[in-house]
C-alpha positions in Angstrom: 0.0 0.0 0.0 2.8 2.4 0.8 2.9 5.5 2.9 -0.3 7.2 4.1 -1.1 10.3 6.2 -2.8 8.7 9.2 -3.5 11.5 11.8 -2.3 14.8 13.3 0.7 14.6 15.6 -1.4 16.5 18.3 -3.7 13.5 18.4 -0.9 11.2 19.5 0.9 13.7 21.8 -2.3 14.3 23.7 -2.2 11.0 25.6 1.2 9.7 24.3 -0.6 7.0 22.3 -3.4 6.6 19.8 -5.2 3.6 18.5 -6.0 3.7 14.8 -8.1 1.4 12.6 -6.9 1.3 9.0 -9.1 -1.0 6.8 -9.7 -3.3 9.8 -6.0 -3.3 10.8 -5.6 -2.0 14.3 -2.3 -0.2 14.9 -1.2 1.7 18.0 1.0 4.8 17.7 3.2 5.9 20.6 4.9 9.4 21.0 8.3 8.9 22.7 11.0 11.5 22.9 9.8 13.5 19.9 9.3 10.4 17.7 6.3 8.3 16.7 6.5 4.5 16.9 3.8 2.2 15.4 3.0 -1.4 16.1 0.2 -3.9 15.7 -2.2 -3.2 18.5 -2.7 -6.9 19.3 -0.2 -8.9 21.3 1.0 -11.9 19.2 0.8 -14.1 22.3 -3.0 -14.0 22.9 -4.3 -10.8 21.3 -4.1 -8.5 24.3 -4.7 -4.8 23.7 -1.3 -3.2 23.6 -2.8 0.3 23.5 -3.7 -0.4 27.2 -0.3 -1.7 28.1 2.3 -0.2 30.4 4.9 1.9 28.6 8.4 2.1 29.9 10.7 4.1 27.5 10.7 2.0 24.3 9.1 -1.1 25.8 5.3 -2.0 25.9 4.0 -4.6 28.3 0.8 -6.4 27.3 -1.9 -5.9 30.0 -3.2 -9.5 29.5 -0.1 -11.6 30.4 2.7 -9.2 31.0 4.7 -10.0 27.8 7.0 -7.1 27.0 8.0 -6.0 23.5 10.5 -3.5 22.1 8.7 -0.8 20.1 11.6 -0.3 17.8 12.5 -3.9 16.7 9.2 -5.6 17.7 11.3 -8.3 19.6 9.8 -9.8 22.7 11.8 -10.0 25.9 9.9 -13.2 27.1 8.2 -14.7 24.1 9.5 -16.1 20.8 7.0 -14.2 18.6 7.7 -10.8 17.1 5.4 -7.8 17.2 4.7 -6.2 13.8 6.3 -2.7 13.6 5.6 0.0 11.0 7.9 2.8 9.7 6.6 6.2 10.5 7.5 9.8 9.4 6.5 13.2 10.8 5.9 16.0 8.4 4.9 19.2 10.1 1.7 18.5 12.1 1.0 15.1 10.4 2.0 11.5 11.0 2.7 9.3 8.1 2.8 5.5 8.3 4.1 2.9 5.8 1.4 0.2 5.6 
C-alpha cells in the first residue's frame, strides 16, 4: 500500500498514544522522545490490547499476560514471537505510516 497520512501529531501527543483502525487493521501509535512508533495493537501471544499496556521508555507490556516488546524492533523479551512494527514519518503536524 505504501505511505499514508494517518493522523495529526497532536492526536498522538495528547495521551502519548493513539489507536487507529486502518481497513480493519488495528495499529497503536506511541509518541516517545519526539518520535512516533507504530506497532500492531494486538499482542501476538493472545491478542491482548497493547494500547492499554504499560509503557516504559521503548518497551510496551501487554496488560493481559505481561509479555514485553521492544517498540523499535518488535522483539519480545519473554516470548518467541515478534510484534509487527511500521515505519513512521513526521511532516509538520501530520503523522505518516508505511502500511
